[in-house]
N, C-alpha and C positions, 0 to 999 in steps of 0.2 A: 739470561735468565738468573745466570750468577747474580749480576749487575743491578738486575732489576731488587732480587731477593736483598741484596748488602742495603741499597738506598734505604728500601720498603723500612729493612729493620734500623737503616740510624735515623732516618725522619722518626721513628715513631720513642725514638730514645728519650727516659724524665731528667730531670736536673741531680748533675751531677753531689754528691757531700760537702767540693766548694760550694755550688753555686745555694746549697740549700744553707750553707753555714754561713753565707754574704746577710739571704736575705735575711736570717733569723735574730741576725745582726743589724741591720737596717732596723728593722723590728722592733727589737726591745731598746735602741734610741732611741726611737722616735717619741716610744713606751713612757723612759724617762723621760724625755724633753718634755710631757706634755703633764707626767706628775710635777715634773719640779716646777712648770709655768702654773701649773694651779699655786701651789704652795706654796710661789712666789709672788703668785696674786691674794691670796689669804692673808700672809705676811704685812703684804701690799694695807689690806682692808680693818687690819688692826691697827695698825701706826696709825693711817690717816683717820680712822675715827678716835686715837687718845689721842692725834693734836686735835680734834675740834674740839673735846670735851678744855681742853687749856686756854686755847679759842676763846669762847665760852666766854668759861672765869676770867681770860686779861681782858676781853669785848664788856666785860659789867664791869670791872673794875676800874677801865679806865669810862665809864659813862659815870658810874659815883664821883669820879675827880669831877667830870663834866657838868655833871646838873647837878649835884648834893645830892644824890638820889636816885635810888632801884632804878630799870628798866623796867614799866607794867606799876611799879609804886607813883610813881609820879606824880601831881595829881594836878599841874597844867601844863600837856604834851604840848594837844598843842596850838600853844603857845611860846613853846618854848624849843621846839623840836624839827627842823625844814621838811619842810614837805610832811606836814604832818597835821593834814583838815580835814582825813575822815576815819570813819571805824576801817577797822580796831585802833591805830597809830592813836584817835583824838579820845581815845577812852581814857579817864585820869583815874585815877590809882586811887587809894589814902593815906600812903603818906606815914603808913605803918613802920616803910621796913624792913617791909614782906612781901614775899610774891605771892599770896594768899591763892589756893584754890585745892584740889584732892585728889589725886593721882586716882579712885577710886570710880572716878566718875568723868563725864567728858568736859575735856578743858573749857574754862568761860574767864572772861575779864582779866584778870592781873597778868593769870596765866596764860592768853593770847598776845595782850597787846606788849608783853615782854619783850617779846621777838619783833615784832612791827616796833618798838620804840628801839634797837639794838639795829636795824634795820636804819630805820628811819638817820638816823648817825653819822652813817654809813661804818658799821664799827664791825656788823657781821654779811656776809651773802650770804647767797643760796633758800630765801626764804620770796613770796613774795605775796602776801596780805590779803591781795584782792583776789588770789583764791582759794581761799575759805580753809577749811580743817582738813587739809592732807598734806603729808608728808614736799616739801618743798613748795608748799602753801604760805600758812600760818606757822607753821611748823619745819624745824628743820630733818629735813633728811639727812639717818648716816652715812656712812662711808662703805661703812658693815654690813650694808639694808633698816630696813625699819627708820627709825628715826625719834626723839627728842620733847617732852614734854618738859617742862617746870612749875616746882612749887615749895612753899615755905611747909616744910615736917615737925609740927611742935614740941618731940619728940618726949622717952620713955616709955616707950611702946613697941612693937612693932611696924614698922611699913605697909600702906595700907595694901593688898596684892590680893586676888583671890583664892589664894593660894603656893606657897610655895618657902625658897630659904628667904627669908629676908632680916632674921635675923630680931632680940627681943631686947626692948631697953635703946634705946636706936639712938642716937642723941640729936638735938634741935639743930637744925638749919634750912640749907639750900640745900635738894634733891635735884637731880639728872635725873628723869627714864628712861631709858633707848630702850623700847621697848617695840611693838607691830603693830601699831592702832591707833592713828591720827584723833578720829573721834570718842576714842572714851579712855577707858580707865586701862589702867596697864592690865593687860592679859596676861590670864595662867599658862596659857597654850606656849608662849617662846618663842622667838625667832634665831638666836645662839646656837650652836653647841655651843657644850660645857668645856669641851679645848679655849673657843674661842672668847666665852665671857673667862675661863680662868687667864686667857693672856694679856687681856686689859685689866682685867685687877690688878695679876701681880705689877705692869708696867705705874698703874695708879695707884697701889697700893700696896695691897701684903700677900693677895692670890687666896685668900680664905674667904668663903662664903660669906659667912655668917656674923663678920665682924668687919670694922676698918670703914674707912668712908666709900668703900665699894662693893655693895652688896647683891647678890642675885637672886632673882624673884622668878616666876613664871611656873611651870609646874612642880608641883608637888613633891618636895624631901623622897627617898627612892631609892633603888633599883635601876628604876624610872625614868626619874629625875633631872634638875640641870645638879644636883646637890646629894652628893649621900649622907650627907651630916650637916652640921658646922660648920665645918670646917675643911668637908672636905670636896670638891666637885668631882663629876662622872664624866671622866673624860675621854675613858673605853665606852661609854654608852655616845650612839652616835646622830642620836635626832637632836633635833633643834627645840631645847626646852626652857633655856634661860634668855633674862632680862634681863636688867640690873637696875640697883640706884645708886644715882653717880654725886659722892656729897659733896657744893666745892659754892665756896665763897667765906666760907667759915675756918 
């Protein structure tokens, strides 16, 4: 009887403090590894997006050197660019040295053929104009999400956006819009959080949402917006409220 009782008590024994400590350490290491991995992925996405912007700028410069014209604006692309016999690649620009468009509306004309011309000249990858108005189709997808449109802004006013911190008296020039609506204007909702936007802005410009060559757009300024004001991103607000305008080729 004694042996049976002792055996029963031993079989009902729980974890020792040492065993529990080991389990807690393992769980902590796993959680720490996951969080570290997520941070590494986030950092890589920011770095890759910055590299994309620089790559588009370099590709555009190379195209201008090769063809003495901007992609999208070239007047006879079908006769000069390789594999450019169908729309939108063979759509002629007007030769005014601008990629004409309007960020408030769905891309058309030179905004679309800009990417098709760079693709035809084998200067960028990641677009397939035959897939029409989708990221990775007529427009390149962003490494961090969303994708890019391009257009020329005449300057001297606020960049067109439904709402948000996009500055005033903006310099004229070509801008890339990084946002999340393939077949529409820059949306008011945003898809980047403020810290992501700040890090991209800091790597390419001054880290200030309302000035310089990188400008914040998206949700309206304020406590629940992309930017608290023209000088400060809302980095303590985790919601995805930001889009960006990135000035290039100027």
